[in-house]
N, C-alpha and C positions, 0 to 999 in steps of 0.2 A: 773780877776781870778770868777770864780765862789765860792763863801762861800755853805756851804751846812751844815743844820741842821740835827741832827740825826734823827726826823722823815722824812724828804727827803730821807737818806742814808738807811732806812728802807721799804718807800714805794717802793722808785726806783727797789734794791733790792729782794725786792720781785717778782718785772712783770717780769725782767732779770731771776731770776731763776726758771720761770715758763718756758723760754724759752728753758732750757733742758728738756725740759718735752713737746716739741713740735715737733712731726717729720716733716721732709719734705715731703710736700703732695705728689711733680712728684712720690722720690719713692715707697711710700703707693701704689698712685695710678699703679704703675709697677713691684710690689706685688718683688719685690727686696727681697732675702734671707736674712735671722741675723735680726743684729741688723740696727736699719733707723736714721742715720744722723742726728740731731737735729739741728732745729733754732740756737739755741746758739753756736753748733760744727761749721756750716755754716761763722756764722759771724765773728767768731773770726778767724777762717783761713784767710776768707777776709781782717781781718784784717788787722794778719801779711804778708798778699804778698803785701800788701802795704805799709808797712816799705820796700817794692824792688824793688818800682818802679825805683828809683832812677831820681829822674826828678828835680831837682833843678826849674822847672816854674813852679812846684806846693806845696802847702802848706803841707806837708806829714804827717807832725802833724793835720790836718785837716780832711785828708786823713781817716785818721787810726779810730776816732773820731765819724766820717759818718761809715766809713765803721761798726764800732762797735752797736749804734743805728739803723739804716737804719731797720730792721726789728724788731726794739720792740713794734710796735704796734701790730703785731701777736702774741705777750703773751696774748691778749685778741679776737683780729679775725681773730688769727690763719692763716693757710700754704693755702691763698687760689692762687690752678694751675688754669691756664688758659681755663682745660678744666672741670671747673663744672659746669660754663654757666654762671656765673658772672660778666658785664661789666667791665673794666674798671675805665669807671669813680662811679663806686657803689662801687667797692672795695677800689679806695681813697678816699671813703665820708667812708666805714666801719674804715679805719686803722686812717686814719683821728680823726674822731669817740673816735677812740681808745687812739690812743695820748691824747690828751685832757683829754680822761678821768686818762688817765695813770703821764699827769705832772699838771689834775689839784688839785694834792696833794702836790703838791709841797711848799713849806714855800717862796721859792723864787722867786719873777715872774721873776728876771734876769735866774737864773734857767733854765725855761722853756720857757722861750725867746729863750735862746744859744742852747736849745736838739732839738725844734721846731725847728726853721730854720736850723741846721743840716739835720733834717728828712725830711722837701723841697729841700732842697740844694740835695738828693737823687731824688726824689720823679719826680725835675724838670727837673735836668739835664742841668741847666742853667750857673752853674758856673763851670769850668773844672777838680776842687774837686768832683762835680756831678756827673761829665759825667767820671770820673776816677774808682770810687763804682760803678760804673753801670757794669761800666767793669770789675769788679775785681768780683762779685758776679755774674756775669754770667762762669766767664773762675773757678771761686770753684767753680760752677756746674757739670762744663764738666770734671775736674778735678774728682771728685767724683762721675762720671758715669765712665769714666775711671780704676777708683782705683775697682768700683762693678763689670767691666765686667771682670778684671785681676782677679778679684776672683773666677768669676763665671763663667766659661766659654762660658753657652748658652744663656747664656743673652745683649742683642741687647739692646742700649740702643742709635742708633747711631739719635733717634728722637732727643736726648737733643745738638746734637753736631752740626744738622743741623737746628737748632732752634737757633743758635746763630754763626755758621760761617758769614762773612763779618758785621756781628755788631758791636764789638771792633776798637773800634775809635785810641785810647793808641795805641804809636807804641812798648811798650815794651809787651804787654799784646797781642794784636798782632803775635810776636813774641813767647810767651807760648807758644799761642794756636796753633800757626805751630808746633811745635817742639812738643806736644802735640798729635796734628794727627799722624803727620808722626812716632812718637811712635808707636800710637795706631794701625797704618795701615801695619807696621809689625809684631806684636802681631796677628792682626787676619790674616793676610798671613800667616804665622808660623803654627798659629793655623789648618788653612785651610789642609793645607800642611800636616801634625799631623792625622789629620781626613782622608786626601784619604789613606796617605799610609796605615793609620791603617784599612781603608773599605776594601784595596785591598790585605791583608794577613785574611780576613775574608770569 
């Protein structure tokens, strides 16, 4: 178990706190109305979803821990979206440098090592837990997209659904996504029917 020094808690707490104020770039670029989800909110829901995987083959505690730290680098690097023209290699280097800056302030080398290992598990997706968190990351994104669409009838965030379709690997998350798409399609179909009925009355 990692032992924490008071200075470590204050240092890491500062960066985690910063994530409360980093908006998710995808929603900003699509000009979603109202208050935009923060990176901290995204990570928190991804972690809670990890508790719902109900998979004995996974270390669920590690899944939750990875989900909580998987975007920690964004407290320095920001939330970099694919459309911003930064290559995957450059993005990973920026984020790894950020993680080293954040964790370099820790007095406990073991804590630095363990958190960095969890971050790499997510980035490299070479473990079942790392792969599961990537699924949770993607699913949380489309769940949020669906919520925004439900709130704003004229908003179409189909590109986010298209970007993840066929990429989920965990059976549970595949089912969640299929159910979400079914409900979304039903809602959009009903909205179209209502709009058509309204147009016919004009």
